Legacy VTK file of the C-alpha trace (Angstrom):
# vtk DataFile Version 3.0
C-alpha trace
ASCII
DATASET POLYDATA
POINTS 200 float
-57.635 -121.857 248.113
-56.203 -118.359 248.010
-57.878 -115.590 249.980
-60.045 -113.259 247.861
-57.733 -110.709 246.251
-57.964 -106.976 246.262
-55.961 -104.061 247.556
-56.844 -102.773 251.002
-56.965 -99.159 249.900
-59.596 -96.460 249.723
-60.173 -94.602 246.476
-59.780 -91.367 248.419
-56.152 -92.193 249.185
-54.857 -91.235 245.759
-52.015 -88.895 244.999
-53.379 -85.935 243.051
-53.086 -85.255 240.180
-52.603 -88.926 239.234
-55.002 -90.370 236.707
-57.788 -92.559 238.090
-57.260 -96.283 237.655
-59.574 -98.330 235.448
-59.342 -101.995 236.405
-60.721 -103.969 233.451
-61.819 -107.500 234.394
-62.188 -109.581 231.258
-62.418 -113.157 230.020
-64.801 -115.674 228.451
-68.248 -116.309 229.980
-68.344 -118.087 233.358
-64.682 -117.558 234.160
-65.508 -115.763 237.410
-65.231 -112.200 236.099
-68.167 -110.703 237.995
-67.198 -112.368 241.273
-63.609 -111.158 241.045
-64.667 -107.669 239.913
-66.946 -107.281 242.931
-64.195 -108.445 245.281
-61.722 -105.967 243.814
-64.220 -103.112 243.882
-65.182 -103.830 247.500
-61.589 -104.062 248.645
-60.591 -100.880 246.818
-63.709 -99.045 247.972
-64.524 -98.106 244.379
-67.526 -98.492 242.063
-67.855 -101.752 240.143
-69.579 -101.425 236.769
-70.816 -104.730 235.333
-72.046 -104.817 231.758
-74.516 -107.685 232.285
-76.181 -105.795 235.142
-76.699 -102.788 232.859
-78.237 -105.037 230.233
-80.404 -106.742 232.834
-81.759 -103.336 233.847
-82.723 -102.779 230.211
-84.326 -106.221 229.956
-86.577 -105.370 232.912
-88.214 -102.761 230.679
-88.408 -105.012 227.609
-90.770 -107.858 228.581
-90.708 -109.405 225.088
-86.905 -109.571 225.012
-85.440 -112.807 223.631
-81.631 -113.047 223.721
-79.802 -114.313 220.648
-76.627 -113.569 218.714
-78.184 -110.392 217.287
-79.763 -109.239 220.544
-80.999 -105.668 219.906
-80.088 -104.701 223.489
-76.402 -105.542 223.101
-75.328 -102.262 221.510
-77.398 -100.004 223.794
-75.931 -101.883 226.773
-72.417 -101.488 225.331
-72.912 -97.736 224.845
-74.409 -97.197 228.295
-71.589 -99.228 229.873
-68.899 -97.050 228.292
-70.821 -93.811 228.844
-71.009 -94.648 232.555
-67.315 -95.536 232.785
-66.307 -92.392 230.905
-68.314 -90.054 233.138
-66.798 -91.587 236.277
-63.236 -91.458 234.968
-63.678 -87.857 233.828
-64.741 -87.120 237.395
-61.487 -88.609 238.685
-63.085 -91.808 239.996
-61.053 -95.024 240.135
-63.283 -97.980 239.266
-63.544 -101.626 238.287
-65.300 -102.500 235.013
-66.311 -106.045 234.072
-67.416 -107.449 230.726
-66.329 -110.095 228.223
-64.035 -107.493 226.573
-63.106 -109.406 223.444
-60.669 -107.398 221.378
-62.635 -106.576 218.225
-65.792 -105.350 219.945
-64.403 -103.835 223.135
-61.003 -102.306 222.267
-62.640 -99.391 220.362
-64.443 -98.444 223.570
-61.348 -98.729 225.746
-58.819 -96.961 223.524
-60.263 -93.444 224.040
-60.019 -93.966 227.816
-56.240 -94.433 227.759
-55.764 -90.665 227.925
-57.885 -90.218 231.038
-57.140 -93.388 233.042
-54.396 -95.736 234.133
-55.832 -98.938 232.610
-54.926 -102.330 234.057
-56.413 -105.518 232.629
-57.160 -108.623 234.667
-58.036 -111.546 232.389
-59.830 -114.493 234.001
-59.267 -118.031 232.712
-60.513 -121.479 233.731
-60.859 -124.864 231.969
-63.781 -125.447 229.595
-65.180 -128.163 231.861
-65.406 -125.674 234.723
-67.115 -123.150 232.456
-69.754 -125.734 231.505
-70.371 -126.548 235.177
-70.692 -122.876 236.112
-73.029 -121.992 233.244
-75.206 -124.997 234.047
-75.395 -124.040 237.718
-76.154 -120.377 237.217
-78.781 -121.148 234.562
-80.429 -123.380 237.153
-80.218 -120.967 240.088
-80.255 -117.426 238.652
-83.420 -116.474 236.793
-81.840 -113.213 235.619
-79.362 -115.132 233.471
-82.159 -115.920 230.989
-81.541 -112.452 229.582
-77.969 -113.274 228.649
-78.274 -116.388 226.496
-76.552 -118.870 228.799
-78.649 -121.773 227.498
-77.653 -121.018 223.908
-74.002 -120.693 224.883
-74.091 -124.017 226.701
-75.732 -125.663 223.675
-73.038 -124.225 221.391
-70.292 -125.580 223.640
-71.888 -129.005 223.753
-72.286 -128.986 219.960
-68.671 -127.949 219.487
-69.539 -124.697 217.725
-68.062 -122.530 220.487
-64.960 -123.016 222.606
-63.558 -120.646 225.269
-60.153 -120.717 223.565
-61.743 -118.762 220.711
-61.776 -115.767 223.052
-59.651 -112.927 221.651
-58.018 -110.989 224.532
-57.740 -107.206 224.470
-54.627 -106.137 222.583
-54.069 -102.761 224.255
-50.512 -101.969 225.321
-51.344 -101.768 229.033
-50.382 -103.879 232.073
-52.220 -107.219 231.932
-52.468 -110.027 234.479
-53.946 -113.482 233.763
-55.751 -114.977 236.774
-56.783 -118.632 236.932
-60.126 -118.804 238.758
-60.477 -122.605 238.784
-60.019 -122.917 242.551
-59.688 -119.576 244.268
-57.294 -117.237 242.484
-53.874 -117.927 241.015
-51.878 -115.763 241.332
-53.200 -114.992 244.774
-54.144 -111.901 246.701
-50.666 -110.466 247.236
-49.676 -110.732 243.582
-52.938 -109.214 242.345
-52.595 -106.363 244.837
-49.059 -105.683 243.650
-50.241 -105.666 240.024
-53.061 -103.218 240.701
-51.065 -100.878 242.921
-47.634 -101.220 241.329
-45.651 -98.606 239.371
-47.510 -96.716 236.683
LINES 1 201
200 0 1 2 3 4 5 6 7 8 9 10 11 12 13 14 15 16 17 18 19 20 21 22 23 24 25 26 27 28 29 30 31 32 33 34 35 36 37 38 39 40 41 42 43 44 45 46 47 48 49 50 51 52 53 54 55 56 57 58 59 60 61 62 63 64 65 66 67 68 69 70 71 72 73 74 75 76 77 78 79 80 81 82 83 84 85 86 87 88 89 90 91 92 93 94 95 96 97 98 99 100 101 102 103 104 105 106 107 108 109 110 111 112 113 114 115 116 117 118 119 120 121 122 123 124 125 126 127 128 129 130 131 132 133 134 135 136 137 138 139 140 141 142 143 144 145 146 147 148 149 150 151 152 153 154 155 156 157 158 159 160 161 162 163 164 165 166 167 168 169 170 171 172 173 174 175 176 177 178 179 180 181 182 183 184 185 186 187 188 189 190 191 192 193 194 195 196 197 198 199
């Protein structure tokens, strides 16, 4: 298993007036996005903004919330997620942002940020069988996941009405790295570091 990736660099060690870096961690559900995003943020010494955590904070104040495909909290969470990212980038803060980031829904939020940030996309992938195992385990062990419709997603996968290969990656013309999270990270730490810190 590869060592957890992430550049050993502080956000304060940036060459002014370079744009802040926005590391976008994307991929289908249960591909290890949040875990990798936290590792990268910790190693870089930068904030990590996770869309599901923003939504969970909203759910805490909506006791009658029931997640479904038309969840009324999805758009407020989307807006708050991008508002938060935008404020930080405008302040010159490098950060890691994690969400599903499918192209149709998420590209409109990312495109306006291309003028104020050096965007780099890390797309997580893993086999469908691993996704099923991970969703099953986190539904069993993490009570907060009830807010995010994991049970419905698992049912859709088992019924054949959803497959991870339906995921539409972001189509922005920015550096993109695909990381297999099946067993550790492939490519490993050195390659991910080089991708994140390489030439702009």
